[in-house]
C-alpha positions in Angstrom: -1.4 -29.4 -7.8 -0.6 -26.1 -6.0 -2.9 -23.1 -6.6 -1.3 -19.8 -7.5 -2.8 -16.8 -5.6 -0.3 -14.1 -6.4 1.1 -13.0 -9.8 3.8 -10.6 -10.8 2.4 -7.7 -12.7 4.5 -5.0 -14.2 6.7 -3.9 -11.2 4.5 -5.2 -8.5 2.4 -8.1 -7.3 -1.3 -8.6 -7.5 -3.8 -11.1 -6.3 -4.3 -13.4 -9.3 -7.1 -12.3 -11.5 -7.7 -9.0 -9.7 -6.3 -5.5 -9.7 -5.8 -5.8 -5.9 -2.2 -5.4 -4.9 -0.4 -7.8 -2.6 0.9 -4.7 -0.8 -2.5 -3.8 0.5 -3.2 -7.2 1.8 0.3 -7.5 3.4 0.2 -4.1 5.0 -3.2 -4.9 6.6 -1.8 -8.3 7.8 1.3 -6.6 9.3 -0.9 -4.1 11.1 -2.5 -7.1 12.8 -5.7 -7.4 10.7 -7.1 -10.9 10.6 -7.9 -12.5 7.2 -11.6 -12.0 8.1 -11.1 -8.3 8.6 -9.1 -8.1 5.4 -12.0 -9.8 3.6 -14.4 -7.1 4.9 -12.1 -4.5 3.4 -11.7 -6.4 0.1 -15.0 -8.1 -0.5 -14.1 -9.1 -4.0 -11.5 -11.6 -2.5 -12.3 -14.9 -1.0 -10.8 -16.0 2.3 -8.9 -18.6 0.3 -7.3 -15.9 -1.8 -6.4 -13.9 1.3 -4.9 -16.8 3.1 -3.1 -17.7 -0.2 -1.6 -14.2 -0.4 -0.5 -14.3 3.2 1.0 -17.8 2.7 2.8 -16.5 -0.4 4.2 -13.6 1.6 5.3 -15.8 4.5 7.1 -18.2 2.0 8.8 -15.2 0.4 9.1 -12.8 3.3 12.6 -11.4 2.7 12.0 -10.9 -1.0 8.6 -9.3 -0.5 9.8 -7.1 2.4 12.6 -5.8 0.2 10.1 -5.2 -2.6 7.8 -3.3 -0.2 10.7 -1.2 1.1 11.8 -0.3 -2.4 8.2 0.6 -3.4 7.9 2.9 -0.3 11.2 4.6 -1.3 10.0 5.0 -4.9 6.6 6.4 -3.8 8.2 8.9 -1.4 10.5 10.1 -4.2 7.5 10.5 -6.5 5.6 12.5 -3.8 8.6 14.7 -3.2 8.9 15.4 -6.9 5.2 16.4 -7.0 5.7 18.7 -4.0 8.6 20.4 -5.7 6.7 20.8 -9.0 3.7 22.2 -7.1 5.8 24.7 -5.1 7.3 26.0 -8.3 4.1 26.1 -10.3 1.8 27.3 -7.5 3.7 28.5 -4.5 0.7 30.2 -2.9 -1.4 27.0 -3.1 1.3 24.9 -1.4 1.6 27.5 1.4 -2.2 27.5 1.9 -2.2 23.7 2.0 0.5 23.6 4.6 -1.3 26.3 6.7 -4.6 24.3 6.5 -2.9 21.1 7.5 -1.3 22.8 10.5 -4.6 24.4 11.5 -6.4 21.1 11.3 -4.0 19.3 13.6 -5.7 18.5 16.9 -3.8 19.8 19.9 -4.1 17.9 23.2 -5.9 19.8 26.0 
């Protein structure tokens, strides 16, 4: 009998029995993190669950990549909406935040 490590939850995927998203495991994996490194960042998961999540991803790569891409687009749209609402509600705050971000950028010497 095959174990299930990933479950569909609302509009996303989670590691079964947890609130940890498949996204977070797969993004770490795609950045080159080993399962052992991922385990250090997600100590609630077992190595078996991490390998199971990666296996699920690899078996459904096209479908999950499409899901991740759509999620990124959705999140960016939400962030843009928040920026617009903030600029209308508190234009001075947004201006100060942009200025602080610009000042905090490190310039090469």
